[in-house]
LOSE-326256 format. One line per field, with one value per residue (C-alpha): x, y, z; residue in three letters; residue number from 1. Coordinates in steps of 0.05 Angstrom, whole numbers. Example, Ala and Ser with C-alpha at 12.3 -4.5 7.8 and 13.67 -1.06 7.14 Angstrom:
2
X: (246 273)
Y: (-90 -21)
Z: (156 143)
drenmi: (ala ser)
tigu: (1 2)
END
This chain:
963
X: (0 29 28 -14 -5 -50 -34 -22 -45 -39 -100 -86 -32 -33 12 31 5 50 109 171 180 123 89 23 -34 -102 -166 -204 -247 -190 -225 -183 -109 -86 -23 22 21 75 40 -29 -59 -93 -147 -150 -204 -159 -209 -231 -163 -196 -177 -237 -211 -154 -138 -110 -94 -81 -37 11 70 111 115 80 130 87 15 -22 -94 -133 -173 -236 -234 -245 -185 -116 -54 -7 63 98 169 164 148 73 21 -50 -107 -154 -225 -238 -313 -306 -235 -222 -168 -194 -131 -63 -3 64 121 176 232 242 206 159 183 139 68 25 -43 -59 -115 -169 -146 -144 -68 -18 58 103 177 219 285 300 308 249 185 122 59 -4 -74 -118 -184 -156 -117 -53 17 26 102 166 214 288 340 354 416 390 326 268 245 185 141 89 44 46 -9 7 -30 -80 -57 -130 -156 -205 -188 -176 -103 -79 -30 30 91 120 170 214 269 321 379 425 419 378 307 280 221 191 147 91 73 143 157 227 265 258 298 346 357 427 430 433 500 469 412 344 294 229 198 129 93 43 -30 -25 38 81 129 171 206 258 303 350 417 432 423 370 308 313 256 243 196 157 146 76 92 148 105 49 92 133 194 174 207 278 256 223 288 310 242 249 313 361 435 465 507 444 415 475 472 397 384 332 281 279 214 240 287 322 287 326 345 311 354 329 339 354 422 394 373 303 253 185 167 95 51 -11 -76 -91 -23 -9 38 95 117 187 208 279 301 301 246 226 176 190 130 139 88 80 67 14 33 5 49 110 96 89 155 191 164 186 255 259 236 290 342 321 323 393 418 388 422 489 479 462 528 562 583 566 610 578 509 528 562 499 474 405 349 342 273 269 228 272 249 263 214 159 172 187 198 137 137 175 136 178 154 169 213 243 190 182 132 77 16 -28 -103 -141 -173 -167 -206 -158 -183 -251 -221 -168 -113 -78 -74 -21 -11 59 81 141 196 174 106 66 21 14 -35 -12 -50 -17 -61 -60 -45 -103 -97 -84 -25 0 73 70 88 25 15 61 35 2 -7 -82 -83 -35 -44 3 -37 -44 31 99 150 209 223 179 229 183 112 71 1 -46 -64 -133 -103 -150 -97 -30 26 80 138 190 237 197 128 85 20 -37 -79 -145 -127 -196 -207 -131 -147 -99 -130 -74 -10 40 109 165 240 277 238 275 226 156 102 30 24 -29 -98 -78 -87 -13 45 119 173 249 289 358 375 364 297 236 174 106 44 -29 -75 -137 -106 -59 -1 66 57 129 199 249 324 333 400 462 459 405 351 352 301 246 197 139 149 104 68 52 76 140 187 260 302 369 414 479 507 518 463 400 351 289 229 164 98 74 16 41 1 7 -23 -65 -89 -121 -136 -88 -92 -60 -22 21 97 159 205 276 286 355 409 449 516 541 608 584 527 459 419 359 328 275 238 220 143 149 191 248 300 324 361 407 440 505 545 599 550 535 471 475 419 408 361 309 303 377 406 455 490 462 482 524 501 553 555 532 586 553 510 442 392 329 307 245 228 171 109 130 199 235 261 300 304 357 366 429 462 499 433 424 370 390 345 371 346 340 351 424 438 450 439 383 391 424 387 409 344 349 393 406 409 350 319 264 239 177 142 68 37 27 66 137 123 157 163 227 233 294 328 317 245 213 179 185 143 180 166 214 205 217 265 226 208 132 117 152 111 133 105 149 190 242 278 231 251 199 148 90 52 -20 -35 -60 -24 -86 -51 21 40 104 135 185 233 180 139 83 50 23 -25 -21 -83 -86 -135 -168 -129 -80 -6 33 108 120 70 103 173 146 112 177 215 161 166 242 237 186 229 291 250 223 293 323 272 296 368 359 319 251 231 263 316 316 373 363 290 240 205 131 136 150 223 235 288 296 348 342 294 229 209 146 115 104 142 142 113 89 17 34 71 12 -37 5 7 -69 -79 -31 -68 -136 -110 -81 -146 -189 -144 -146 -222 -230 -177 -211 -277 -244 -212 -279 -316 -261 -267 -343 -334 -286 -339 -300 -344 -342 -316 -336 -351 -293 -297 -309 -259 -283 -260 -304 -363 -356 -352 -409 -367 -350 -275 -285 -318 -263 -207 -247 -259 -185 -168 -219 -194 -126 -123 -116 -51 -20 -46 15 65 21 19 95 99 64 109 99 58 8 7 -14 -69 -93 -96 -143 -187 -187 -216 -274 -283 -287 -341 -380 -375 -345 -314 -281 -235 -202 -197 -163 -115 -93 -88 -47 0 13 26 73 114 117 120 183 159 89 118 165 107 65 16 -14 -33 -103 -121 -96 -135 -197 -184 -174 -239 -281 -249 -263 -336 -340 -306 -352 -412 -385 -372 -443 -472 -429 -447 -521 -516 -478 -530 -586 -553 -543 -617 -637 -594 -622 -693 -678 -648 -709 -760 -724 -694 -736 -715 -723 -745 -735 -795 -768 -702 -738 -783 -722 -688 -749 -752 -679 -691 -749 -708 -651 -701 -728 -658 -641 -695 -672 -709 -708 -701)
Y: (0 68 118 180 247 307 368 438 496 572 599 673 726 787 837 875 946 964 923 959 935 972 1040 1060 1096 1126 1098 1142 1174 1190 1152 1088 1073 1014 987 926 870 823 779 810 879 912 965 1010 1060 1118 1153 1091 1058 992 940 938 889 843 822 752 705 634 619 675 671 730 796 859 909 962 989 1038 1059 1060 1120 1077 1086 1012 974 972 942 907 884 826 803 744 790 778 833 825 875 875 902 945 927 851 842 793 787 812 797 766 784 746 777 802 757 794 842 894 963 1013 1014 1066 1067 1111 1163 1115 1058 1011 1004 991 999 962 969 918 900 861 930 918 958 920 953 912 915 912 900 849 817 811 839 885 891 895 955 947 1001 1013 981 977 973 1016 1061 1098 1100 1150 1154 1220 1239 1257 1324 1320 1349 1369 1429 1405 1332 1283 1272 1200 1163 1165 1165 1133 1165 1118 1131 1081 1069 1074 1151 1160 1183 1157 1180 1123 1134 1082 1090 1070 1029 1055 1105 1176 1216 1202 1254 1254 1303 1262 1240 1188 1138 1167 1141 1174 1223 1253 1296 1352 1341 1386 1348 1410 1398 1338 1332 1279 1263 1211 1211 1284 1338 1374 1361 1370 1406 1396 1430 1386 1416 1395 1418 1367 1312 1330 1319 1262 1241 1282 1345 1336 1306 1367 1400 1337 1331 1403 1381 1424 1412 1362 1417 1456 1393 1383 1454 1450 1435 1379 1407 1369 1345 1354 1411 1425 1481 1485 1453 1461 1447 1398 1401 1327 1298 1227 1200 1218 1160 1187 1251 1269 1327 1342 1330 1405 1419 1473 1431 1382 1328 1300 1245 1223 1158 1190 1215 1276 1293 1361 1400 1453 1504 1517 1591 1617 1664 1724 1709 1701 1768 1802 1771 1795 1866 1866 1843 1899 1950 1927 1933 2005 2024 1995 2034 2099 2089 2078 2141 2181 2159 2181 2111 2118 2060 2014 2033 2020 1953 1928 1869 1878 1833 1769 1774 1699 1658 1607 1540 1568 1625 1577 1523 1546 1506 1507 1456 1396 1337 1301 1230 1185 1137 1129 1141 1086 1122 1173 1193 1255 1250 1255 1323 1374 1432 1447 1519 1491 1440 1488 1436 1380 1309 1258 1186 1159 1087 1082 1030 1010 979 1043 1087 1161 1212 1285 1349 1413 1476 1521 1595 1640 1683 1746 1713 1672 1686 1680 1615 1576 1533 1472 1405 1362 1287 1271 1194 1137 1063 1026 982 924 908 911 966 917 843 796 757 711 684 642 612 609 540 542 568 628 682 695 736 766 810 852 908 953 924 866 851 803 778 741 678 671 743 760 828 861 863 893 931 943 973 925 918 883 816 751 700 700 654 655 640 590 620 659 726 742 742 739 766 755 814 829 871 811 833 788 831 809 836 834 828 853 921 922 940 915 896 878 881 835 842 767 762 803 781 771 721 675 624 612 555 540 481 422 426 499 527 559 570 566 618 612 672 696 706 630 619 577 603 568 611 597 635 670 716 778 832 902 966 1004 1068 1046 974 916 873 807 801 750 752 709 683 660 590 564 575 527 555 534 537 578 623 588 592 547 511 457 414 342 337 286 340 292 325 395 402 462 482 522 567 512 472 420 403 383 344 348 315 367 350 348 386 328 320 264 269 311 311 334 329 397 440 506 525 495 552 515 446 409 344 299 291 219 247 197 241 306 345 399 449 488 544 489 477 408 377 319 270 242 187 213 144 136 202 168 206 171 212 274 308 365 404 473 517 567 567 531 581 542 471 444 376 366 342 267 251 247 296 364 431 469 542 571 633 603 629 560 518 442 387 322 252 237 162 152 213 237 308 307 378 442 505 564 634 680 733 740 698 659 677 643 586 565 500 495 452 393 412 440 506 530 603 630 700 729 785 810 829 782 729 669 616 547 503 427 400 333 329 270 273 213 220 190 237 297 277 268 336 368 336 360 431 429 403 456 512 488 477 549 575 534 563 633 613 577 636 603 665 714 763 804 763 762 757 758 692 703 773 798 814 887 934 964 913 898 953 915 845 805 815 743 695 619 592 524 546 564 498 458 498 483 409 408 439 387 329 356 363 292 263 302 283 209 211 248 204 140 162 184 115 81 125 113 38 40 81 29 -25 -62 -108 -126 -58 -41 30 64 67 137 163 148 219 252 207 226 300 295 333 327 330 401 424 391 429 494 486 474 538 577 551 584 653 709 733 663 646 669 632 569 569 574 505 472 437 452 388 410 481 454 412 473 516 464 467 544 540 499 548 607 571 555 629 614 673 710 751 690 655 717 723 650 651 715 694 626 657 709 661 604 649 618 546 564 601 543 492 493 440 490 541 515 510 581 607 575 607 675 669 646 696 755 735 726 793 829 800 824 893 897 877 928 983 967 968 1034 1066 1040 1066 1135 1136 1117 1173 1225 1202 1206 1276 1300 1273 1288 1357 1420 1493 1535 1607 1655 1703 1753 1760 1768 1823 1861 1856 1886 1943 1959 1961 2010 2055 2058 2074 2132 2161 2157 2199 2231 2294 2324 2399)
Z: (0 -21 36 23 58 62 21 49 5 13 49 57 55 101 135 71 62 2 -23 -46 -118 -152 -153 -120 -157 -143 -174 -225 -170 -122 -66 -65 -69 -111 -80 -94 -42 -68 -120 -106 -112 -52 -59 3 24 45 90 129 126 106 55 7 -45 -65 -136 -133 -190 -166 -228 -212 -164 -190 -154 -179 -209 -243 -242 -287 -298 -364 -389 -387 -310 -295 -324 -292 -325 -277 -296 -260 -246 -295 -354 -356 -357 -332 -342 -282 -277 -215 -214 -217 -190 -247 -299 -367 -410 -398 -442 -444 -483 -439 -414 -348 -301 -331 -308 -345 -372 -407 -442 -501 -496 -519 -475 -535 -537 -483 -486 -438 -423 -387 -355 -419 -454 -502 -514 -535 -562 -545 -575 -513 -549 -598 -540 -582 -584 -645 -647 -606 -609 -594 -585 -512 -481 -409 -369 -395 -338 -366 -428 -454 -515 -556 -604 -676 -687 -744 -811 -825 -786 -733 -745 -688 -666 -670 -625 -669 -623 -561 -513 -474 -423 -399 -352 -412 -403 -467 -482 -549 -592 -632 -694 -693 -766 -789 -725 -713 -670 -697 -647 -589 -534 -503 -446 -382 -356 -310 -314 -332 -280 -302 -350 -360 -411 -398 -416 -478 -499 -507 -449 -428 -361 -345 -286 -258 -223 -243 -190 -233 -274 -349 -385 -459 -509 -558 -627 -652 -723 -730 -699 -747 -809 -781 -821 -883 -854 -879 -946 -976 -999 -1037 -1070 -1095 -1131 -1092 -1089 -1039 -1007 -990 -961 -916 -891 -877 -804 -794 -745 -679 -650 -578 -560 -494 -455 -390 -323 -256 -194 -141 -66 -57 -72 -82 -150 -175 -175 -196 -233 -249 -273 -232 -272 -267 -302 -250 -207 -215 -165 -162 -113 -98 -66 4 50 8 -48 -79 -107 -161 -186 -260 -271 -320 -378 -339 -279 -324 -357 -289 -266 -330 -322 -248 -270 -322 -270 -221 -277 -292 -218 -212 -272 -245 -178 -213 -255 -192 -162 -226 -247 -321 -342 -291 -315 -387 -369 -333 -374 -406 -382 -424 -455 -470 -420 -383 -355 -284 -298 -315 -262 -191 -126 -81 -24 3 32 85 98 158 118 49 -5 -57 -103 -102 -144 -147 -135 -201 -186 -243 -212 -155 -144 -124 -75 -48 -39 -76 -49 -61 -38 -23 -11 36 41 111 89 100 57 72 44 42 29 5 8 -53 -45 -65 -128 -86 -50 -110 -97 -22 12 28 90 96 69 123 130 128 131 144 130 177 225 176 175 209 195 193 185 227 268 307 306 355 354 414 441 405 339 343 354 322 352 307 331 297 318 365 348 372 335 352 294 288 248 216 193 188 219 268 337 379 366 422 427 447 442 385 389 375 405 433 462 487 561 587 580 517 553 559 511 530 485 488 461 434 495 542 570 579 564 589 554 575 515 551 568 507 551 576 649 664 633 667 658 647 611 593 519 467 485 424 448 499 509 557 603 584 653 633 700 676 618 598 563 527 513 481 552 555 607 605 657 685 706 743 736 799 818 854 888 863 890 839 872 938 917 910 848 830 765 730 738 729 784 767 795 771 719 675 653 584 550 490 466 470 405 420 480 477 528 512 517 575 611 626 580 560 495 486 419 424 378 372 328 381 417 491 524 600 650 670 744 762 702 696 628 586 511 465 392 342 266 240 208 229 289 299 291 313 336 360 397 374 417 437 461 416 359 360 294 286 229 217 178 139 100 131 175 221 258 324 370 442 473 451 414 348 282 244 181 155 97 51 61 29 -15 42 118 151 200 235 245 281 288 276 342 349 285 261 204 210 173 158 136 102 74 4 9 15 68 64 95 114 137 196 192 118 112 51 29 22 -2 -21 -5 -48 -45 -3 -38 17 69 115 186 229 229 274 267 293 353 311 247 211 195 188 193 163 168 120 103 52 114 96 140 103 128 96 106 110 58 43 -22 -20 -38 -65 -63 -132 -164 -129 -153 -225 -221 -198 -256 -305 -278 -284 -355 -375 -346 -385 -448 -452 -434 -490 -540 -521 -532 -598 -627 -635 -597 -644 -622 -685 -715 -790 -809 -753 -741 -745 -774 -844 -858 -843 -868 -798 -778 -704 -684 -699 -677 -662 -594 -573 -528 -526 -461 -440 -455 -527 -537 -510 -552 -615 -597 -587 -656 -687 -654 -678 -749 -748 -722 -772 -831 -813 -809 -876 -912 -887 -916 -982 -989 -974 -1025 -1078 -1067 -1075 -1139 -1167 -1152 -1098 -1056 -983 -959 -888 -868 -832 -756 -728 -677 -605 -585 -638 -619 -545 -562 -614 -664 -738 -756 -781 -716 -676 -712 -707 -632 -619 -658 -618 -551 -560 -527 -579 -546 -553 -623 -663 -620 -620 -697 -699 -667 -727 -777 -851 -863 -810 -841 -909 -875 -835 -899 -929 -868 -870 -940 -912 -853 -902 -943 -879 -858 -790 -750 -808 -762 -733 -801 -832 -774 -777 -853 -859 -803 -835 -904 -875 -833 -885 -947 -977 -973 -999 -1059 -1076 -1072 -1136 -1113 -1062 -1115 -1133 -1059 -1046 -1106 -1077 -1008 -1041 -1080 -1021 -973 -1018 -1023 -947 -933 -982 -946 -879 -908 -934 -866 -829 -879 -871 -795 -794 -839 -795 -731 -764 -783 -711 -683 -731 -714 -639 -647 -686 -636 -571 -581 -580 -585 -523 -530 -472 -480 -429 -467 -534 -505 -478 -546 -581 -530 -542 -617 -608 -563 -614 -669 -627 -617 -691 -725 -790 -812 -881 -881)
drenmi: (met val lys ala tyr gln arg tyr thr pro arg thr ile phe gly val val ala ser gly asn ser asn ile ile tyr asp ala glu gly lys tyr ala ile ser pro ala leu glu asp ile ser val trp asp leu lys lys gly glu leu val gly thr trp his asp ser asp asn lys ala glu val thr cys ile thr gly ser pro asp arg asp ser tyr ala val gly tyr ala asn gly ser ile arg ile trp ser met lys thr ser asp val leu val thr phe asn gly his arg ser ala val thr ala leu ala phe asp lys ser gly ser arg leu val ser gly ser arg asp thr asp leu ile val trp asp val glu gly glu val gly ile phe arg leu arg gly his lys asp gln val thr ser val arg phe leu ser arg pro ser leu val glu gly gly lys pro thr asp gly tyr ile leu ser ser ser lys asp thr leu ile lys leu trp asp leu ser thr gln his cys met glu thr leu val ala his arg asn glu val trp asp cys asp thr ser ala asp glu thr met leu ile ser gly gly gly asp pro asp ile lys val trp lys ile asn pro glu val leu lys arg gly leu gly val gly glu glu ser thr glu ala gly glu glu asp ser ala met glu asn ala glu val pro lys ala ile thr phe tyr gly ser ile pro arg gln ser lys glu arg leu thr thr ile glu phe his pro ser gln gln phe leu gly cys gln ala ser asp lys thr ile glu leu phe arg ile arg ser his glu glu ile lys lys lys met ser arg arg arg lys arg gln arg glu lys gln gln gln leu leu lys lys gly asp val glu gly ala ala ala glu glu pro val asp glu ala ile gln ala thr asp glu ile thr pro trp his ile val arg ala ala ala lys val arg ser phe ala phe ala pro val lys asp val glu lys val gly his ile asn leu val ala ser leu asn asn asn thr val glu val trp ser ala pro ile pro ser ala ala lys ala asp glu val ala asp glu pro ser lys thr his thr leu glu leu ala gly his arg ser asp ile arg thr val ala leu ser ser asp asp glu leu leu cys ser ala ser asn asn gln leu lys ile trp asn val lys thr thr ser cys ile arg thr met asp cys gly tyr ala leu cys cys ala phe leu pro gly asn arg his val ile val gly thr lys ser gly his leu glu leu phe asp leu gly ser ser ser met ile glu ser ile glu ala his asp gly ala ile trp ser leu gln leu arg pro asp arg arg gly leu val thr gly ser ala asp lys asp val lys phe trp asp phe asp met ile glu glu glu val gly asn ala thr lys lys arg leu ser leu val his met arg thr leu lys met ser asp asp val leu cys val arg tyr ser pro asp gln lys met val ala val ser leu leu asp ala thr val lys val phe tyr his asp thr leu lys phe phe leu ser leu tyr gly his lys leu pro val leu ser met asp ile ser ser asp ser asn leu leu val thr cys ser ala asp lys asn val lys leu trp gly leu asp phe gly asp cys his lys ser met phe ala his gln glu ser val met ala val gln phe val trp asn thr his tyr phe phe thr ala ser lys asp arg thr ile lys tyr trp asp gly asp lys phe glu asn ile leu lys leu glu gly his his gly glu val trp ala leu ala val gly thr tyr gly asn ile val val ser ala ser his asp arg ser leu arg ile trp gln lys thr glu asp gln val phe leu glu glu glu arg glu gln glu leu asp asp leu tyr glu ala thr leu thr ala ser phe glu lys thr gly met val asp his gly glu gly glu asn val gly ala pro ala thr ser asn gly asp glu leu ala ser ala gly lys gln thr met asp thr leu lys ser gly glu arg ile met glu ala leu glu leu ala asp gln glu ile asn ala trp lys asp tyr asn ala gly ile ala arg gly glu arg gly leu ser lys pro gln arg ser pro leu leu ile ser met arg gln thr pro glu gln his val trp asn glu leu gln arg val arg pro ala glu leu asp glu ala leu leu val leu pro phe ser ala val thr ser leu leu asn trp leu asp ile phe val gln arg glu tyr asn ile asn leu val cys arg val leu phe phe leu ile lys ser his his asn gln ile val ala asn arg ile met arg pro met leu asp ser val arg arg asn leu arg ala gly leu gln lys gln lys asp val ile gly phe asn val ala ala leu asn tyr ile arg arg asp tyr asp ala asn asn thr ser glu phe phe asp glu glu ala ile arg lys glu glu glu lys lys gln glu ser glu lys lys arg lys phe met lys met)
tigu: (1 2 3 4 5 6 7 8 9 10 11 12 13 14 15 16 17 18 19 20 21 22 23 24 25 26 27 28 29 30 31 32 33 34 35 36 37 38 39 40 41 42 43 44 45 46 47 48 49 50 51 52 53 54 55 56 57 58 59 60 61 62 63 64 65 66 67 68 69 70 71 72 73 74 75 76 77 78 79 80 81 82 83 84 85 86 87 88 89 90 91 92 93 94 95 96 97 98 99 100 101 102 103 104 105 106 107 108 109 110 111 112 113 114 115 116 117 118 119 120 121 122 123 124 125 126 127 128 129 130 131 132 133 134 135 136 137 138 139 140 141 142 143 144 145 146 147 148 149 150 151 152 153 154 155 156 157 158 159 160 161 162 163 164 165 166 167 168 169 170 171 172 173 174 175 176 177 178 179 180 181 182 183 184 185 186 187 188 189 190 191 192 193 194 195 196 197 198 199 200 201 202 203 204 205 206 207 208 209 210 211 212 213 214 215 216 217 218 219 220 221 222 223 224 225 226 227 228 229 230 231 232 233 234 235 236 237 238 239 240 241 242 243 244 245 246 247 248 249 250 251 252 253 254 255 256 257 258 259 260 261 262 263 264 265 266 267 268 269 270 271 272 273 274 275 276 277 278 279 280 281 282 283 284 285 286 287 288 289 290 291 292 293 294 295 296 297 298 299 300 301 302 303 304 305 306 307 308 309 310 311 312 313 314 315 316 317 318 319 320 321 322 323 324 325 326 327 328 329 330 331 332 333 334 335 336 337 338 339 340 341 342 343 344 345 346 347 348 349 350 351 352 353 354 355 356 357 358 359 360 361 362 363 364 365 366 367 368 369 370 371 372 373 374 375 376 377 378 379 380 381 382 383 384 385 386 387 388 389 390 391 392 393 394 395 396 397 398 399 400 401 402 403 404 405 406 407 408 409 410 411 412 413 414 415 416 417 418 419 420 421 422 423 424 425 426 427 428 429 430 431 432 433 434 435 436 437 438 439 440 441 442 443 444 445 446 447 448 449 450 451 452 453 454 455 456 457 458 459 460 461 462 463 464 465 466 467 468 469 470 471 472 473 474 475 476 477 478 479 480 481 482 483 484 485 486 487 488 489 490 491 492 493 494 495 496 497 498 499 500 501 502 503 504 505 506 507 508 509 510 511 512 513 514 515 516 517 518 519 520 521 522 523 524 525 526 527 528 529 530 531 532 533 534 535 536 537 538 539 540 541 542 543 544 545 546 547 548 549 550 551 552 553 554 555 556 557 558 559 560 561 562 563 564 565 566 567 568 569 570 571 572 573 574 575 576 577 578 579 580 581 582 583 584 585 586 587 588 589 590 591 592 593 594 595 596 597 598 599 600 601 602 603 604 605 606 607 608 609 610 611 612 613 614 615 616 617 618 619 620 621 622 623 624 625 626 627 628 629 630 631 632 633 634 635 636 637 638 639 640 641 642 643 644 645 646 647 648 649 650 651 652 653 654 655 656 657 658 659 660 661 662 663 664 665 666 667 668 669 670 671 672 673 674 675 676 677 678 679 680 681 682 683 684 685 686 687 688 689 690 691 692 693 694 695 696 697 698 699 700 701 702 703 704 705 706 707 708 709 710 711 712 713 714 715 716 717 718 719 720 721 722 723 724 725 726 727 728 729 730 731 732 733 734 735 736 737 738 739 740 741 742 743 744 745 746 747 748 749 750 751 752 753 754 755 756 757 758 759 760 761 762 763 764 765 766 767 768 769 770 771 772 773 774 775 776 777 778 779 780 781 782 783 784 785 786 787 788 789 790 791 792 793 794 795 796 797 798 799 800 801 802 803 804 805 806 807 808 809 810 811 812 813 814 815 816 817 818 819 820 821 822 823 824 825 826 827 828 829 830 831 832 833 834 835 836 837 838 839 840 841 842 843 844 845 846 847 848 849 850 851 852 853 854 855 856 857 858 859 860 861 862 863 864 865 866 867 868 869 870 871 872 873 874 875 876 877 878 879 880 881 882 883 884 885 886 887 888 889 890 891 892 893 894 895 896 897 898 899 900 901 902 903 904 905 906 907 908 909 910 911 912 913 914 915 916 917 918 919 920 921 922 923 924 925 926 927 928 929 930 931 932 933 934 935 936 937 938 939 940 941 942 943 944 945 946 947 948 949 950 951 952 953 954 955 956 957 958 959 960 961 962 963)
END
C-alpha cells in the first residue's frame, strides 16, 4: 500500500500594506489607493483605512513590479516580475486579459488616450505595443541598451484642421541615459535625446503634450519643449528639400528640425537620484520624488504670472541703472547686462513645497482632481519603504497671494496598522489556533487567524522569540537587549519588563506542565522561570497580576541559540554556537548526551510529541534527525539551498516543517526521511514558522513582511507523483529557456520569425514569447489536425473503393473521441483553434510543422465557405502565409487550394462589409430620428421682449429729418 499524505495549500496572505518593488496609484475617482502587495494587488479605502478588495490570481506567483490605470476608469494594467502583464477590472476584481512577451520584469506601462493600446517596457530593454481590445501583441521595439524606466504615448496632431489627433509616437526613457522617440507609423526610432549623464529614471509629458520633463541621477530636472509641427509631419520634414531638386550641399547645410528641444534645467533640493516625476492632472503643479524621504513639489506659472515677473525684472534693472547714474558711475550703468527677454524654464517652473515622509519614499501619485481651485488643496498618496502608505494634502495659495508661501503640506491619513514596519522575526500561535502573535523590531501585533485582521499593536524591544502563556491572555517576548517583556492582551499594555540576561535572548519555550518557561541567551546561560501571581497596588486597591520568578540557571560553554523541552519533561536540549547540541536531564540538570555532526551552528530544533526524535536544522543547510535514547543520528538530509531558520514537528506525528532563507517551506516525513511537499510563495527569506496545535494550519513569516497561512486539505499527496511533477516543472522551465536561446523566440537576428522581414534591422520584432501554454496549444492543434485528416482520408478511401466497384468494404470506424464530443472532424479542428487565447495564437501556430500548415490551410478554405468567425480565419491565414512564405511560394501544388481560399475569402469579406455598412446606416438613421424627436428649441420670451424694447429705443434716438 502506497502511503498518502494530506496536502497543504496557501489559504491567505496578510501583513503587507504596500510592497517595495512597484508603484502606487489612485483609482479614477480618487477615493481608493491601488497598492502592490507582493503577487497580489490591494485596494484601500484611504479615509476609512480599510482593505476593500484584493486582486489575486491563483496561477501567478511572481511579484508585482508596475501598475497603471486605463482611461476607461475601470481597467488597470499590472506588470509582473516574470514579464507577464494582466489587465484587471476594478468592478469585478477579475483578470480581463493576460499578455506574455517580456523575458524579465515589466518596469513601465502606459495606455494611449483611448485605452485601446498599451505599451510596456521591461528590464530586458524591449518595448512592446499591445492591442488591448484584440488581446494581441502588435510589435516589439528594440534600441535601448539597459532597463526601460518609463514610457508615454504621444499623439500625432492632425494634418486636417479640426481633425482628431492619432496616437503616433511613443516616448521611452532608460537606464542607458537615453530618451527615445519612436514613430509608430514606421515602427522605428525617430529621435534620441542625449542630455543626461546618469541613468534616466522617469519622464512625464504635460497634458497638452508641449512639455517633457525627465530626471535621474543628475542633481537637476531636465525640461524639454515638444514641437507639434514636427510631430504633425513626421519624417517628411527633412525630405522636402530633396524633393524640390536642390543641391546636396544645400541639403547638408539645412538643419533637420527636432521634435524635442532642450528648454532648461531646474535644480532639485535632494542629492539622491530621482525615482518618480509626475505632472498634476490640473497641469499647475509638478511632483518629483527622490530615493530618500522627500517629495518636492513645483508650481507651473501661467503666462500672466511670467509676464508680471519679467516686467518686475525689467523695472529692477532700470532702478539699478538709475542708482548707478546718480552715483556718477556711467561706465557701470552701461556695463549692466540687459534683461534676457526669452522665457527660461526656471521662470515657468518654480519650487513650491517639500513633503517630508516618515521613511524612504518608494513612489507617489497625485489624486485625479483637475479643478484644484474649487477644492483648495492638492492630495497625493505615497508608498514608503517600511510597508506604510501616507496621504498628504498641500493647500493652494489664493490668487491674491499667489507668490506668497502657502501653508506647509500636512499628513491627512496613514495606513500602517495592517503590517509591520520591519522584518517579522518571530511568530507564535495560541493554544486554540484562534490568535497569532507576530513580533519585529519595536512592534508586537496580535492577529485574528480567521479574519486576518490586526486586533492589537503594542510597542516592544527588538523581538527575537515569543510565546502565548497559558490562557492565551498574555504574551511573553524575548528581546535582543536581554529583556523578557510580558504583555497583557486585555489592556494592550506591557505589564512587566524583566532584565533576564546580559545578551540577546535567542530562544524561549513554555514548560510542558505549563507552570513555567526556559530561556536561552547569548550570555551562555540557560535560565528556568516559574509563573507567579504577585500583588500590586493600583491606587487604593491591591490587584494580582502574573509575573515570572527566576528558579535556577544552567551555565554553558558557549552562546545558547535554541532551548527545547521534551514533551514528557524529562530532558532539556540546548543548541550552542559551537555547532553541538547538549541534552540534560530536566530535574537534576545532569548532562546526558552531546550531539555533534553539524558543520555550522544549529539555529532551531524540536522534539517529537513521543519524546523519541530530535530534529535539528542548521546554517549548513542540513537537517538531522537524532534518537533521544542513545543520541544516534538517524539521518542527515540536505534540506534547502540556504540556511534553515526554523523547524517544528506536527503534534502526534513524526512529520515536520522546515523554513529557510531560500524562500521555501518544506514538509518532511521523519520516519521515511522523505520530502513530502515544497511550499513556495514567499518573496524573501523565511525567518519564522509556527505549526497549529494539531497541524491544521502552518503560519510563516518572511523578510518580505508578509504572513502566510497554509491550510491542510483533504487532497491526497503521493510521493512518486510529487517527484514526477517536480521533474516536469524542471523540464518545462529548461524547455522554454532553450527556446529563447535557440531563437525560436526571435531576437531580431536576421529575419524575424513570425513577422515579415523588415528593413529596420534589429529595431522591430514580433511581440510574442514561447511559453508552455503556447507549446501545449500548438500540440493540441496538431493532434486535432491529425485526427481530422485520418477521419477524412478513411472516408475518401472508402468512397473511392465504392466508386471502383469493390465489394465487401466495411464503413470506416469513427474516432471514439469525436463520438464522445459529438463533433464532426471540421468542428473539432475549429474548436481547438478557438480555444487558443488570442494573445498566444501566433506563438502556437509557430509550433506547427509545414505538413500541419498545409493541412490547416485546407481546413481554413472549408471554414471560409461555412462562414465561421471570419476575423479568426483571416488572422490565422495571414500569419501562416507570412511566416511560411518561402515554402508556400516554392510549392506549386498548393496554388489551386490558395486560389480557392482567395476566391471564397473575398466573397465572405464582401458579405461582412455589406452587413457592417447596412448596420452603420441604420444606426445613423436611428440617431437622426432620436435627435429629431427628442430635441426642442427653447425660447426665452423675457429675453426676446427686452431685445425688441432695445430696438425700439434705438429707433427713437435715430430719427432723421429732411429739411
